[in-house]
C-alpha positions in Angstrom: 98.2 95.8 -42.0 95.7 95.7 -39.0 93.0 94.2 -41.0 95.3 91.2 -41.9 95.9 90.6 -38.2 92.2 91.0 -37.4 91.4 88.4 -40.0 94.1 86.2 -38.8 93.0 86.2 -35.3 89.4 85.5 -36.2 90.4 82.5 -38.4 92.3 81.3 -35.3 89.6 81.8 -33.2 87.2 79.9 -35.3 89.6 77.1 -35.6 89.9 76.7 -31.8 86.4 76.6 -31.4 85.5 73.8 -33.8 88.4 71.8 -31.9 86.6 72.3 -28.8 83.3 71.4 -30.4 84.6 68.3 -31.8 86.2 67.3 -28.5 82.8 68.0 -26.7 80.8 65.9 -29.0 83.4 63.1 -28.5 83.2 63.5 -24.7 79.2 63.3 -24.9 79.5 60.1 -27.0 81.7 58.6 -24.4 79.4 59.5 -21.7 76.2 58.2 -23.4 78.1 54.7 -24.1 79.1 54.5 -20.5 75.7 55.3 -19.2 74.2 52.6 -21.4 76.8 50.2 -19.9 75.7 51.3 -16.6 72.1 50.8 -17.1 72.4 47.1 -18.6 74.7 46.2 -15.4 71.9 47.9 -13.2 69.2 45.4 -14.6 71.4 42.5 -13.9 73.0 41.7 -17.2 76.6 40.2 -16.6 79.3 42.3 -18.0 81.3 40.7 -20.6 78.6 38.5 -21.9 77.0 38.6 -25.2 73.7 39.7 -23.9 75.6 42.6 -22.3 77.2 43.8 -25.4 73.9 43.5 -27.1 71.9 45.6 -24.4 74.6 48.4 -24.5 74.2 48.8 -28.3 70.6 48.3 -28.3 70.3 50.9 -25.6 72.6 53.4 -26.9 71.2 53.3 -30.6 67.7 53.4 -29.3 68.1 56.6 -27.2 69.9 58.3 -30.2 67.3 57.5 -32.5 65.1 59.2 -29.9 67.2 62.2 -29.4 67.7 62.6 -33.3 64.1 62.0 -34.3 63.6 65.7 -35.3 66.5 65.5 -37.9 64.7 62.7 -39.9 
């Protein structure tokens, strides 16, 4: 009986850890987009313009490619 309880507790702990990990990834993703928006605004591109949106997307994906180069 104690083995079953131990296994259930371990499964619950693992499930909680994977939820926190997914949340951390989402938070990092939102932070990266916010930093890209700030960088594009810092160089003088007007927020809300088409050029601003393109700058943000290009910067975000360029940095993502650099950070994940080892996985290719």
